[in-house]
GUVOLO-18061 format. One record per atom (N, C-alpha, C): residue number from 1; chain; atom name; x, y, z. Coordinates in steps of 0.2 Angstrom, whole numbers, plus 5000, padded with zeros to 4 digits. Layout:
pos unit site X Y Z
NUM A CA X Y Z
...
//
This chain:
pos unit site X Y Z
1 A N 4823 5004 5123
1 A CA 4829 5009 5126
1 A C 4826 5016 5127
2 A N 4830 5018 5130
2 A CA 4830 5025 5134
2 A C 4833 5030 5130
3 A N 4831 5037 5129
3 A CA 4836 5041 5126
3 A C 4842 5041 5129
4 A N 4843 5040 5136
4 A CA 4850 5040 5137
4 A C 4855 5033 5136
5 A N 4851 5028 5134
5 A CA 4853 5022 5132
5 A C 4856 5023 5125
6 A N 4851 5027 5120
6 A CA 4853 5030 5114
6 A C 4858 5031 5112
7 A N 4858 5038 5117
7 A CA 4865 5042 5117
7 A C 4870 5040 5119
8 A N 4870 5036 5123
8 A CA 4878 5031 5127
8 A C 4880 5026 5120
9 A N 4874 5023 5117
9 A CA 4877 5018 5111
9 A C 4880 5023 5106
10 A N 4877 5029 5104
10 A CA 4880 5033 5099
10 A C 4887 5035 5100
11 A N 4887 5037 5107
11 A CA 4895 5040 5109
11 A C 4899 5034 5107
12 A N 4897 5027 5110
12 A CA 4901 5023 5111
12 A C 4903 5019 5102
13 A N 4899 5020 5098
13 A CA 4900 5020 5092
13 A C 4904 5025 5088
14 A N 4903 5032 5090
14 A CA 4907 5037 5088
14 A C 4914 5036 5091
15 A N 4915 5034 5095
15 A CA 4923 5034 5099
15 A C 4925 5028 5095
16 A N 4922 5022 5095
16 A CA 4926 5017 5090
16 A C 4927 5018 5085
17 A N 4923 5022 5080
17 A CA 4924 5024 5073
17 A C 4930 5028 5073
18 A N 4932 5033 5078
18 A CA 4936 5039 5078
18 A C 4943 5034 5080
19 A N 4944 5028 5084
19 A CA 4949 5026 5086
19 A C 4950 5022 5080
20 A N 4946 5018 5076
20 A CA 4948 5016 5070
20 A C 4951 5019 5064
21 A N 4950 5027 5065
21 A CA 4952 5031 5060
21 A C 4959 5033 5061
22 A N 4960 5033 5069
22 A CA 4967 5035 5071
22 A C 4970 5029 5068
23 A N 4969 5024 5071
23 A CA 4973 5018 5070
23 A C 4976 5017 5062
24 A N 4970 5018 5057
24 A CA 4972 5018 5051
24 A C 4978 5023 5048
25 A N 4977 5029 5051
25 A CA 4981 5035 5049
25 A C 4987 5034 5052
26 A N 4988 5030 5057
26 A CA 4994 5028 5061
26 A C 4999 5025 5057
27 A N 4995 5018 5055
27 A CA 4998 5014 5050
27 A C 5001 5017 5044
28 A N 4997 5020 5042
28 A CA 4997 5024 5034
28 A C 5004 5028 5037
29 A N 5003 5032 5040
29 A CA 5009 5036 5043
29 A C 5016 5033 5043
30 A N 5017 5026 5047
30 A CA 5022 5022 5047
30 A C 5024 5020 5040
31 A N 5018 5017 5034
31 A CA 5021 5017 5027
31 A C 5024 5023 5025
32 A N 5021 5028 5026
32 A CA 5024 5035 5022
32 A C 5031 5035 5026
33 A N 5033 5033 5032
33 A CA 5040 5034 5035
33 A C 5045 5030 5031
34 A N 5042 5024 5029
34 A CA 5046 5019 5027
34 A C 5048 5021 5020
35 A N 5044 5023 5016
35 A CA 5044 5027 5010
35 A C 5049 5032 5010
36 A N 5048 5036 5014
36 A CA 5054 5043 5015
36 A C 5061 5040 5018
37 A N 5062 5035 5022
37 A CA 5068 5034 5025
37 A C 5071 5029 5020
38 A N 5068 5023 5016
38 A CA 5070 5023 5010
38 A C 5073 5025 5004
39 A N 5069 5032 5004
39 A CA 5072 5037 4998
39 A C 5079 5039 5001
40 A N 5079 5040 5008
40 A CA 5086 5044 5011
40 A C 5091 5039 5008
41 A N 5089 5032 5009
41 A CA 5094 5028 5009
41 A C 5097 5025 5000
42 A N 5091 5029 4997
42 A CA 5094 5026 4989
42 A C 5092 5019 4988
43 A N 5085 5017 4992
43 A CA 5083 5011 4991
43 A C 5078 5009 4986
44 A N 5075 5004 4985
44 A CA 5072 5002 4979
44 A C 5064 5003 4983
45 A N 5058 5002 4978
45 A CA 5052 5003 4979
45 A C 5050 4996 4984
46 A N 5053 4991 4982
46 A CA 5052 4985 4986
46 A C 5054 4985 4992
47 A N 5062 4989 4992
47 A CA 5063 4990 4999
47 A C 5060 4993 5003
48 A N 5057 4998 5001
48 A CA 5051 5003 5006
48 A C 5046 5000 5009
49 A N 5045 4994 5004
49 A CA 5037 4990 5006
49 A C 5039 4987 5010
50 A N 5045 4983 5010
50 A CA 5046 4979 5015
50 A C 5047 4981 5022
51 A N 5052 4988 5021
51 A CA 5052 4991 5027
51 A C 5046 4994 5031
52 A N 5041 4995 5025
52 A CA 5035 4997 5029
52 A C 5031 4993 5033
53 A N 5030 4988 5031
53 A CA 5029 4981 5034
53 A C 5032 4981 5041
54 A N 5038 4982 5040
54 A CA 5042 4981 5046
54 A C 5039 4986 5053
55 A N 5039 4992 5050
55 A CA 5036 4997 5055
55 A C 5029 4996 5056
56 A N 5027 4994 5053
56 A CA 5020 4994 5056
56 A C 5018 4987 5060
57 A N 5024 4982 5060
57 A CA 5023 4977 5065
57 A C 5026 4980 5070
58 A N 5031 4984 5070
58 A CA 5034 4987 5077
58 A C 5028 4991 5081
59 A N 5025 4995 5077
59 A CA 5019 5000 5080
59 A C 5014 4995 5083
60 A N 5012 4989 5080
60 A CA 5007 4985 5082
60 A C 5010 4981 5089
61 A N 5016 4980 5088
61 A CA 5018 4975 5095
61 A C 5020 4979 5101
62 A N 5021 4986 5100
62 A CA 5023 4991 5104
62 A C 5020 4999 5102
63 A N 5013 4999 5105
63 A CA 5010 5005 5103
63 A C 5014 5011 5106
64 A N 5018 5013 5102
64 A CA 5022 5019 5107
64 A C 5027 5022 5100
65 A N 5025 5029 5099
65 A CA 5029 5033 5095
65 A C 5037 5032 5097
66 A N 5039 5032 5102
66 A CA 5046 5030 5102
66 A C 5049 5025 5099
67 A N 5046 5019 5099
67 A CA 5048 5014 5097
67 A C 5048 5014 5089
68 A N 5044 5018 5087
68 A CA 5045 5021 5078
68 A C 5049 5024 5077
69 A N 5051 5028 5081
69 A CA 5057 5034 5080
69 A C 5064 5029 5082
70 A N 5064 5025 5086
70 A CA 5070 5021 5087
70 A C 5072 5016 5081
71 A N 5067 5013 5078
71 A CA 5066 5009 5072
71 A C 5070 5012 5067
72 A N 5066 5019 5066
72 A CA 5069 5024 5060
72 A C 5076 5025 5062
73 A N 5078 5027 5066
73 A CA 5084 5029 5070
73 A C 5089 5024 5067
74 A N 5088 5017 5068
74 A CA 5092 5012 5067
74 A C 5093 5010 5061
75 A N 5087 5011 5058
75 A CA 5087 5009 5051
75 A C 5092 5014 5046
76 A N 5090 5021 5048
76 A CA 5094 5027 5045
76 A C 5102 5028 5047
77 A N 5103 5027 5053
77 A CA 5110 5027 5056
77 A C 5111 5033 5055
78 A N 5118 5035 5053
78 A CA 5120 5042 5051
78 A C 5117 5048 5047
79 A N 5110 5044 5045
79 A CA 5107 5048 5039
79 A C 5103 5055 5042
80 A N 5100 5053 5048
80 A CA 5097 5058 5051
80 A C 5098 5059 5059
81 A N 5093 5062 5062
81 A CA 5094 5063 5068
81 A C 5087 5062 5070
82 A N 5086 5061 5078
82 A CA 5078 5061 5082
82 A C 5075 5066 5081
83 A N 5077 5073 5080
83 A CA 5072 5080 5079
83 A C 5069 5078 5073
84 A N 5072 5077 5066
84 A CA 5071 5076 5060
84 A C 5066 5071 5059
85 A N 5067 5065 5062
85 A CA 5064 5060 5061
85 A C 5056 5060 5065
86 A N 5055 5064 5072
86 A CA 5050 5066 5075
86 A C 5046 5071 5069
87 A N 5050 5076 5068
87 A CA 5046 5081 5064
87 A C 5042 5079 5057
88 A N 5047 5073 5055
88 A CA 5044 5069 5048
88 A C 5038 5066 5049
89 A N 5038 5062 5055
89 A CA 5032 5059 5059
89 A C 5026 5061 5059
90 A N 5027 5067 5063
90 A CA 5022 5072 5064
90 A C 5018 5076 5057
91 A N 5022 5076 5052
91 A CA 5020 5080 5046
91 A C 5017 5075 5042
92 A N 5019 5069 5041
92 A CA 5016 5063 5038
92 A C 5010 5060 5043
93 A N 5009 5062 5049
93 A CA 5004 5059 5051
93 A C 4998 5065 5050
94 A N 5000 5071 5049
94 A CA 4994 5074 5046
94 A C 4992 5073 5040
95 A N 4997 5072 5035
95 A CA 4996 5070 5028
95 A C 4990 5063 5029
96 A N 4991 5058 5032
96 A CA 4988 5052 5032
96 A C 4982 5053 5036
97 A N 4980 5057 5042
97 A CA 4974 5059 5044
97 A C 4970 5063 5038
98 A N 4972 5069 5034
98 A CA 4969 5072 5029
98 A C 4967 5065 5025
99 A N 4971 5061 5022
99 A CA 4970 5058 5016
99 A C 4964 5052 5020
100 A N 4965 5049 5026
100 A CA 4959 5046 5031
100 A C 4950 5049 5030
101 A N 4952 5055 5032
101 A CA 4945 5059 5032
101 A C 4942 5061 5026
102 A N 4947 5062 5021
102 A CA 4944 5063 5013
102 A C 4941 5057 5011
103 A N 4944 5052 5011
103 A CA 4941 5045 5009
103 A C 4936 5042 5013
104 A N 4934 5045 5018
104 A CA 4928 5043 5022
104 A C 4922 5047 5020
105 A N 4923 5054 5017
105 A CA 4918 5059 5014
105 A C 4917 5055 5008
106 A N 4920 5050 5004
106 A CA 4919 5049 4998
106 A C 4911 5044 4998
//
């Protein structure tokens, strides 16, 4: 292997690793969103877990932030609005990324 091949392989490995971290953070964010939404509705922890699984499936089937937003809005009905959901998603994604990064340093 040449130096160029080594660098290319290292770049591809880093890209795959970064994508995996992004995926884990996004799925964790979806579970956090489920806990937040269930708390707004006054539901149990079991309901939050069940809804978390639904949000993860929604995101896996349709890799789009809009699909997750629409799912949460449909779940919450009149309890919130789109701007609030999007702001909460951004906040929770930041938290999820921080957790993933700190776990990878252990």
